[in-house]
C-alpha positions as CSV (number, residue, x, y, z in Angstrom):
1,M,0.0,-0.2,-0.1
2,H,1.6,3.4,-0.9
3,T,1.5,6.9,0.6
4,L,-0.7,9.9,-0.2
5,N,2.6,11.6,-0.3
6,Q,4.4,9.2,-2.4
7,L,1.8,9.7,-5.0
8,R,1.9,13.4,-4.8
9,A,5.9,12.8,-4.9
10,D,5.2,10.9,-8.4
11,L,2.6,13.0,-10.0
12,S,4.8,15.9,-9.5
13,R,7.7,14.5,-10.8
14,L,5.9,13.3,-14.0
15,G,5.1,16.8,-14.3
16,V,1.9,18.2,-13.1
17,R,1.5,21.6,-11.6
18,A,-0.3,23.9,-9.6
19,G,-3.1,25.6,-11.7
20,D,-2.8,22.7,-14.7
21,T,-6.0,22.1,-16.4
22,V,-5.2,17.8,-16.9
23,L,-7.3,15.2,-18.6
24,M,-6.9,12.0,-17.1
25,H,-7.4,8.8,-18.6
26,A,-6.3,5.7,-15.2
27,S,-6.0,2.3,-14.4
28,Y,-6.6,2.3,-10.5
29,K,-5.4,-1.7,-10.2
30,S,-2.1,-0.2,-11.8
31,L,-1.3,1.8,-9.3
32,G,-0.8,-0.7,-6.6
33,G,-2.8,0.4,-3.7
34,V,-3.2,3.9,-2.2
35,D,-4.1,4.8,1.3
36,G,-7.5,6.2,0.9
37,G,-8.2,4.5,-2.1
38,A,-10.2,6.2,-5.1
39,Q,-11.1,8.9,-2.4
40,G,-7.5,9.6,-1.4
41,L,-6.4,9.6,-5.0
42,F,-8.5,12.5,-6.2
43,E,-7.9,14.4,-2.7
44,T,-4.4,14.4,-3.2
45,L,-4.3,15.1,-7.1
46,L,-6.8,18.1,-6.6
47,D,-4.8,19.4,-3.9
48,L,-2.0,19.3,-6.4
49,L,-3.7,21.0,-8.8
50,T,-5.0,23.6,-6.4
51,P,-8.3,25.6,-7.3
52,E,-6.5,27.4,-10.3
53,G,-6.4,23.5,-11.7
54,T,-8.9,21.7,-13.2
55,L,-9.0,17.9,-13.5
56,I,-11.3,16.3,-16.4
57,L,-12.1,12.2,-16.6
58,P,-14.0,10.8,-19.4
59,A,-17.4,9.6,-18.6
60,L,-18.3,7.7,-21.8
61,S,-21.3,6.0,-21.7
62,Y,-22.0,4.1,-25.2
63,A,-22.6,1.0,-23.5
64,F,-25.5,2.3,-22.1
65,V,-26.7,4.8,-24.2
66,S,-27.4,3.7,-28.2
67,K,-29.8,4.3,-30.9
68,E,-31.9,1.2,-29.4
69,Q,-31.5,3.2,-25.8
70,P,-31.3,6.0,-26.7
71,V,-31.8,8.4,-23.3
72,F,-28.8,9.9,-21.8
73,D,-29.9,11.1,-18.2
74,V,-26.5,13.5,-17.0
75,K,-27.4,12.6,-13.5
76,S,-28.0,8.6,-13.7
77,T,-26.4,7.3,-16.4
78,P,-23.1,5.6,-15.2
79,V,-20.0,5.3,-17.1
80,C,-19.0,2.6,-19.1
81,P,-17.2,-0.3,-17.2
82,G,-14.6,-0.6,-19.6
83,V,-13.6,3.0,-18.8
84,G,-12.2,1.8,-15.5
85,Y,-13.3,2.1,-11.9
86,L,-12.1,5.6,-11.2
87,P,-14.7,7.8,-13.7
88,E,-17.5,6.4,-12.0
89,F,-16.4,7.3,-8.6
90,F,-15.5,10.6,-9.5
91,R,-18.4,11.2,-11.3
92,T,-20.6,9.8,-8.2
93,Q,-18.5,10.8,-4.9
94,S,-16.6,13.6,-5.9
95,P,-17.8,16.7,-4.9
96,G,-18.3,19.6,-6.8
97,V,-18.2,17.7,-10.1
98,I,-20.1,18.7,-13.3
99,R,-21.0,16.1,-16.0
100,S,-20.8,17.7,-19.8
101,L,-24.0,16.5,-22.0
102,H,-23.3,14.6,-24.7
103,P,-24.8,10.7,-25.3
104,T,-21.6,8.9,-25.4
105,H,-18.7,11.1,-25.1
106,S,-19.5,13.2,-21.8
107,C,-16.9,14.2,-19.4
108,C,-16.6,14.8,-15.9
109,M,-14.9,17.5,-14.5
110,V,-14.4,19.8,-11.4
111,G,-11.9,23.0,-11.1
112,R,-11.2,26.3,-12.7
113,H,-12.3,25.4,-16.0
114,A,-14.9,23.1,-15.4
115,A,-18.0,25.3,-16.6
116,F,-16.3,26.0,-19.7
117,L,-15.3,22.9,-20.6
118,A,-19.3,21.6,-20.1
119,E,-20.5,24.4,-21.5
120,G,-22.5,23.4,-25.0
121,H,-21.2,19.8,-25.7
122,E,-24.5,19.0,-26.4
123,L,-24.4,21.3,-29.6
124,D,-21.9,18.6,-31.3
125,D,-22.8,15.6,-33.8
126,T,-20.3,13.6,-33.4
127,P,-18.5,12.2,-30.5
128,V,-15.6,14.4,-30.0
129,G,-16.6,17.3,-31.7
130,S,-15.6,21.1,-31.4
131,H,-17.6,21.8,-28.2
132,S,-16.5,19.1,-26.2
133,P,-14.0,19.3,-23.5
134,F,-11.3,17.3,-25.4
135,A,-11.6,19.3,-28.0
136,K,-11.3,22.6,-25.9
137,L,-8.3,21.2,-23.8
138,P,-5.4,22.5,-26.2
139,G,-6.9,26.2,-26.1
140,L,-6.7,26.0,-22.1
141,N,-2.9,24.8,-22.3
142,G,-3.8,21.6,-20.8
143,W,-2.3,17.8,-20.7
144,I,-3.4,14.3,-21.4
145,L,-2.4,12.0,-18.6
146,M,-2.5,8.6,-19.0
147,L,-2.4,7.4,-15.4
148,G,-0.7,3.3,-15.7
149,C,-3.3,3.4,-19.0
150,S,-2.0,2.9,-22.6
151,P,-1.9,5.7,-25.0
152,D,-4.3,3.9,-27.4
153,R,-6.9,4.3,-25.0
154,N,-6.3,8.3,-25.5
155,T,-10.1,9.1,-26.3
156,S,-9.1,13.3,-27.9
157,M,-7.6,11.2,-30.9
158,H,-11.1,10.7,-32.1
159,G,-11.3,14.6,-31.8
160,V,-8.0,14.6,-33.7
161,E,-9.6,12.0,-36.6
162,E,-12.8,13.9,-36.7
163,T,-10.8,17.1,-37.9
164,A,-8.9,15.2,-40.6
165,E,-11.9,12.4,-41.5
166,P,-9.8,9.6,-42.4
167,P,-12.3,6.7,-44.5
168,Y,-12.7,4.5,-41.9
169,L,-14.1,6.9,-39.1
170,L,-17.3,8.3,-39.1
171,D,-20.9,6.3,-40.3
172,R,-22.3,8.8,-42.3
173,T,-25.1,6.8,-43.2
174,E,-27.4,7.8,-40.5
175,R,-27.3,10.2,-37.6
176,V,-28.9,8.5,-34.5
177,R,-31.5,10.7,-32.5
178,Y,-30.9,11.2,-28.9
179,L,-32.7,12.5,-26.1
180,L,-30.5,14.1,-23.6
181,R,-31.6,14.9,-20.0
182,T,-30.6,17.7,-18.3
183,A,-29.8,17.9,-14.4
184,D,-32.7,20.2,-13.6
185,G,-35.1,17.4,-15.6
186,R,-35.4,19.3,-19.3
187,E,-35.1,17.0,-22.4
188,I,-33.1,18.2,-24.9
189,E,-33.2,16.0,-28.8
190,R,-30.1,15.7,-30.6
191,R,-28.9,13.8,-33.7
192,S,-25.2,12.5,-33.9
193,W,-23.2,10.7,-36.3
194,Q,-21.4,7.8,-34.6
195,H,-17.5,6.2,-35.0
196,N,-17.6,3.2,-37.5
197,F,-14.0,2.4,-37.6
198,T,-15.2,-0.4,-39.9
199,R,-14.7,0.0,-43.9
200,N,-16.1,-2.6,-46.2
201,G,-16.5,-5.3,-43.3
202,T,-13.1,-4.7,-41.9
203,H,-12.8,-3.6,-38.6
204,Y,-9.6,-1.3,-38.0
205,E,-7.6,-1.7,-34.6
206,Q,-6.8,1.7,-33.0
207,R,-3.1,2.7,-32.4
208,Y,-2.5,5.7,-31.1
209,S,0.6,5.2,-29.0
210,R,1.9,6.3,-32.3
211,I,1.8,9.9,-31.6
212,L,4.3,9.5,-29.2
213,P,7.3,9.7,-31.3
214,L,5.4,13.1,-33.2
215,L,6.1,14.9,-29.8
216,S,9.3,16.9,-28.4
217,A,10.5,16.1,-25.2
218,D,9.0,19.4,-24.1
219,E,5.8,18.0,-25.1
220,L,5.8,14.7,-23.6
221,R,7.1,13.3,-19.9
222,R,7.3,9.8,-19.2
223,G,7.7,8.2,-15.8
224,K,6.3,5.8,-13.0
225,V,3.3,7.3,-10.2
226,L,3.6,4.1,-7.8
227,D,3.5,1.3,-9.6
228,A,2.0,3.0,-13.2
229,E,4.0,3.6,-15.9
230,C,2.8,7.2,-17.4
231,V,2.7,9.1,-19.9
232,L,1.9,13.1,-19.8
233,M,1.4,14.7,-23.2
234,R,0.9,18.3,-23.9
235,A,-2.9,18.7,-25.7
236,A,-2.0,21.1,-28.1
237,A,0.9,19.0,-29.8
238,V,-1.6,15.8,-29.8
239,W,-3.9,17.6,-31.9
240,Q,-1.1,20.2,-34.0
241,K,0.6,17.2,-34.6
242,G,-1.8,13.7,-34.9
243,R,-4.1,15.9,-37.3
244,E,-0.8,16.6,-39.9
245,M,0.2,12.9,-40.0
246,L,-3.5,12.4,-40.5
247,L,-3.1,14.5,-43.5
248,K,-0.1,12.6,-45.4
249,D,-1.4,9.3,-44.0
250,P,-5.2,8.4,-42.9
251,Y,-4.6,5.0,-41.9
252,Y,-1.5,6.1,-39.8
253,F,-3.1,5.6,-36.2
254,V,-5.1,2.4,-37.3
255,D,-4.1,-0.9,-38.4
256,L,-5.9,-4.1,-40.3
257,P,-6.3,-6.9,-37.4
258,E,-4.5,-9.5,-38.8
């Protein structure tokens, strides 16, 4: 069992600073045990960021909201189990957290920029559009933290793909109708295109770790936080360099299965 002082020291060594805006993907198990559990983890991270900072976690809900089950309730729709334990804990147990309004790719966040990041997400007609917290992060000089999980799971890369729209990405045959329920009980109807990752019957494997060699030393930091191998990436560089590569090679970030 690791101490919270160790956790704070490792996060600081990785490069997390007071006032940062951080979008975190995380594997709780990879840390190897933390005093205070998930609550201790979030309290330590938010204390390190200070009230001037902002913490964001993806709260993806595509496992529960679909064409067949099209209702998204911002208060009660849970986070997909495949996203991990921490986002659902953050959504339900962390004080002051707000959630953006999107049927499949919402985010939960707390801190200085939380309201700005959440505002208008329901206006997007794609999963990771220009109004999403993912897309707003570069403008806040923010960071993407992969805490013990593979950079292949970096949801921001879907937004990068949407700016270049490689052939495998979006299913343009039908916009799915969703019903979004707000925190005060209002209902909003929205239609959205869906990601496909399939072309001519073939499913493409996502290889977003390939962004790492494109980043410079000041845009990418690697290290261990407790037992977890971690990567901290400058969001603006991920979006810019990822898009540039996709315009050169639309299939750079995917593989065909063997």
